[in-house]
N, C-alpha and C positions, 0 to 999 in steps of 0.2 A: 222892371218894375215887379214890387211883391208879390207872393203868390200865396192867397191863404186857403187854407182847408178848411170844408165842413165836414161835421158828420148832421146826415138828414135823416129823420123820422117822417113816416109818411104813412095815414090809411089811405090804401088804393083801392077803396072802393068806386069812390066818383072820379077818379083820375084816369086818365088814358094812358097809362104808364109811365115811365122814365124821359123817353125821350120826348122832344119837340117836334110837334104835329100841326099840319095846317087844322085850325078848326076846333080844337080840342082842346081841355086843358091837361097839362102833364106836369110831371115834376120839374124839370129841367125848364120850362115855361116859365112857370110860378115864380122857382127862383132866379132867373133872370130878370124877369120884370120888376122882381123885389130888390135886385140889386140896381138897376136903374134908375127906382125910383128915387134911392139914395145918393146915388153919383152922377146922374143926367148923363149917364155914358154908357151905352149899349154894351153888354158883357157877356161872353160864350162861359156855359159853368161846364165843367165834363165831369163825368162820372166814373166809378169804378164798375160798373155795369149797367145793364139795362133790365126792369123790370116791365111787365106787362100791364094791363090794363086789369085793374083788379088785386095786383100784388100786393104786399106792403112792405114794409120796411120798417127797421128798428135802428138799423145804421148804417145806411148809405154814408158813401164816402164821395167827397164831391170836391173839384178845386177852381178858383179863377184868377184871376190877375186883374190887379187893381191900382190905380197912381193915388187913390184914397188915402189920407191920413187918418181916418177912423181904425178906432181900438178895434182889438178883437171882443171884447165887452160889448162895444158899442154896436158893431157887426152883429153879433148876436143880439141883442134888444132889440135892433131896428129891422133887421130881416123878421123876427118874429111880431113884429107889429104889423109888418107889412103881406106877410104870407097868407095864403089862405088858413081855415080854421083846420083843415086836414094833413099839412106841412108844417113841420116845425125845424129849427137847427139848434142842436143841442150843445154842438162845441165848434168853436173855430179857432184857429192857430195859422201863425204865418210858419209856411214850410221853405224849401229852396227853391230858386227860381225856376227851375226846369222838372218841378216836381208834377206827375201825372197818375190821377188815380188808380188807371188801368197798371201800370208798371211798377207803383210800388204795391200791389196788392197781391200777398204771397197765397190767398186761396179764398175760399168765401163759405160759409154756412148757412144754406137754407134748412128750414122748418116748415112741415105741413101737420096742420092739425086738425085732427077728426073727432068731432064729439060722436062718439061710438055710444048712445044711450036709446032708450026704444022709443023716447017721445025728445023732441027736440028743444032746443034750451034756447030760449028768445036772448040770453044775455050772448050766446056767441053766433046770433046771426049776421052772417056776412064776415065772421070771424073764422071759421070753421065749419069743414063739409060734414052735414051730417047722415051718419050710415046707420039706418036702425037696425042692421042685422046684426047678431052679435060676430066680431072679427077673432079670428086666433091668432092672437100677438106672435105666437112663439114661430108659429107655420110663416107667417111674414119675415120673422127674423132670418131663419134659416134659409128662405129663399132668396132674400136681399145678401148673403154671404159672397156671392159672385161678384157683385157689383163693385167691390173694393181693389183697387188696385188702376193699372193704365188699360182701358180697354178701347176697341171702337164702338162709340154710342149709336151710329147710325139709326138704329132701330128704337131708338130712342128721341127722335127730333120731331118736331112740328113738319107740315109739307113745305111749308115756304120759308125755313129756314135756310139762309145763304151761306154759312160757313161753308169754306172750301173741305178744312179737313173735321173728321168726326171723332179725331181721337182723343179722349179727355182722362185725367186721373181722378179716380175717388178716394180719399183717405180714410174716410169714415162714413157708414150708410147704419143710420141705429133707430129701432122702434123703440119707444117711452110709452109704458102703459101707466095711466093716472098720471099723467104730466103735470107736475108741479103741486102734487096734492088734490088736481081735480078730477073727483071720481067719471070716468069713463070716456075723460079726456086724452086721446093718442097723438103722439108727436112721432114725425119721421123726421129726422135730422140726417139731413146729407152734406157731406163737406168734401169739398173739390178745390183742383185748383181753377177749372171755367168750365161752364155750362151750356150746353147746344139751348135751342128755343125749343121751352115745353119740357125741357130735360126731365127736371124734377116732377112736374106734376105729371107726366108719363109713369113715371118710376111710382110714383105714388098710387096713380091709378089702378096699376097693375097689383100692386100690394095690395089694395084693398079687395082686388076679386081672386087674389090668391088667399088673402085672410076669409073670406067669405066661399071657398071652396069651388069658385066658377073657374080657376084656372091652377094647372098644377104646378108644385113646390119649384119644378126644374123651369118654369116658364123666365123669368129674368134671364137665367144663364142660356136659354135659348135661344132668346132673341139677342142677347151677346153674340152669339156664336153665329148666329145667318143675317142679322142685320134686318129683320123682318119685321117691319112697324105692324104689320097686321095682326102679329102672333102675340102682342102686349095687349096689355088692357086698356081702360080709356084714358083721357085726359083728364084727370084730376079737375074741378072748377077753380078756377084761380083766386077765390079770395080766401083759399085756406092757406096761402100759399105767403111765407115770409122770409125776407132777405133778413137773417138774425145778427151777422156779424161780418165784415170783411176783414180777414187777417192782413195785419204789415209785415211786408220784409225788414229786416233787422236794419238794413240800409237808409232805410225813410222812417224809423220810428223816433221820434222826438221823447227827450226826457219828459217825465210824468206823463207819458200818453195816453189816453182812452181806448186806443186800439191795442189789440193783442197781439202777438207774433204766433206765426203758423205754429200748431202744436207738434211736439219732438216725433209723435208717432206719425203725423203725416211725414215728416223731413224723412222717417225711416222707410216709407214705403216709395216716396221721391228718389231715393238714393240709387233706386235700381235705375235712374235717367239720369243722363248729363244735367248739372242746372240749367243750360239754355233751354233744354227743352219744356223742364216747369215755366222758363220764364215765357217763352212762345206761346205757352197755354193761356197763361195769367194776361198775356196782352192780346189777345183773340179779340175781347170788346163782346164778342156772343156771350150771352146771358140769360137764365132762365125768366120765362115770363106765361 
């Protein structure tokens, strides 16, 4: 039975996250209903990871099996005609039969947006966290340096996180001022193999508290060392978070693919561990929410 891979974009503000849940609207449920409406067959859609309620995505990766003869173009047009306005499929391709979005993932980039201006920007409502106090970006960047590498991130997860292992590898954490030319817009970009629940939002919240001098520059390093969530900052609001990109492993990349391979600098960091350790992390299934 052929397997189709989808690239999905969504505005998470009025969605209860990726994963299907009873009684609420989610991305997975929306996709499965749209597919069933086209094929009259109940279909399970798998994703590269989970995002929580309110979190957005530019390029979530999903896949499903189907016996339908609909073309890839037909699927893209048909799904977008049936999906709610806050969910869209931007790319559809046939992939190998055993394709699993989690195993095909070589890592992810999350981006957290902060509107750091004296007055809130209505155009960024539900799109960025408004912090009116000036943030010391250089201080935040210095504080973030210890996060890169393989560490136990037990102090950076939600209290209901169910993952057995809290060991993760981050290969880039960068704070960008005036992001994409927008004055006062700060982006915190975090790249890694996999993430614990609320991990990026806790990192972002702690960095904000460091940027406004409420916490010491050494806070992130101290939380890594001791695993004490109470020493970290607040959990940043969900609506500032975006799943920006899912990197694809070389063996799963298609000709003229829209997905990029994991950057070379990430491979150098991951080179300190066997390849199967990175695979275990990517296949964990736990993702930021």
